C-alpha angles and dihedrals in degrees: 000000000000090000091051091048091052092054091056098034096109097043094093093053091046092053093047091050091048090051088061102035100044098058092046093048092043092053093049093048092047093046095045119173119073095352094056094040091051091050092053093046090050091049091050090053091048093049092054092045091052095042095048090048089054093054090044095244110163108239100188091077135082088258092052092046091052092050091051094047096044099079092043090054090049090051093049090049090053092050088054088058097261096121096150093049090047092052094048090054088083094076101061089058088073089077087075091060130264100278093050094043097052097074090048093049092048091049094047097046094043095041096046090048092054092047091048094050094051091051094054124104090260090035103147092042091049094054092043090050093054094042093047092050093049094046092046092047092051095042097045091045090051094048100041092043092055095041099046103020112177133140118003119253098216109353095177091056107030115005093189096061119092134195090240088054091051092051092046090049092053091048091051092047091051093049092047091051092050092048095050091045091052092049097042103037115008110216096040098082095114091053088046093053093048096042089046090058092046093050088045088061090051091047093053091044090054089050092052092045091053090047090052091050092050091048090052090050092046097238132125098209132021089227145328102250097110116047112230092013106054117220137350092274090051092053100038103035092107093044092051089058099039098046095060089049091052091047090053091050090052090061089067094060132053118211095346128098111277091241090061087079082093105080116247131177100221120085118249116247117220094194096092121114088229090069100101 
């Protein structure tokens, strides 16, 4: 009984955190515009702050101030329409050394991807698709892993993750993608299911990569900002990997949802309230 209790010990904190985070995020995504953009810029700043703290980079110096400001400047440039210039701003950060540049690069790539997705023709639906897939992947992996257990997925990186959890996470990601696709653009469900699974792979890969980085740094959590989840990097590791993949897919389509890159036979309806 004690073993079973330990496996579910953090579920309550996770649910309480979600009860706060989900409504705030949902409002910002629905509202779009300045509210959403400000949220992403703030998250980019927070990611760098947390990441630089992990690598023990002093932030109360001109160097630290520049590192913190760099992703925000890139985001503001993107919002002015200078997307290429904003993206190429990742390379000059390498002059600060690889460890210090990694949090900035992650924040810029992930943040710009989320800004880009919201400013697409199907902007709100695109962000909701990625978020739903990542949340479903994480939730289904958590639940199936604790219910079924079994062999570890990558014991040397993250001992708590199981193969059954990974499979359950991919199934959840695919179903979430298909559901959002059906609601946002009827006729694209097949593309939604497939793209959901693809983004689920990226989400789990981002999770494992962050776990490997924490293990190398000798820390359990990236921070303590979010009860039950740890820090921003702990909560958004999957999103920071899935969002750039979705943004790249969107480049292959024009005014259609990015998941419609997978050919379907049914016409896409533009009557959904998610078309924004």
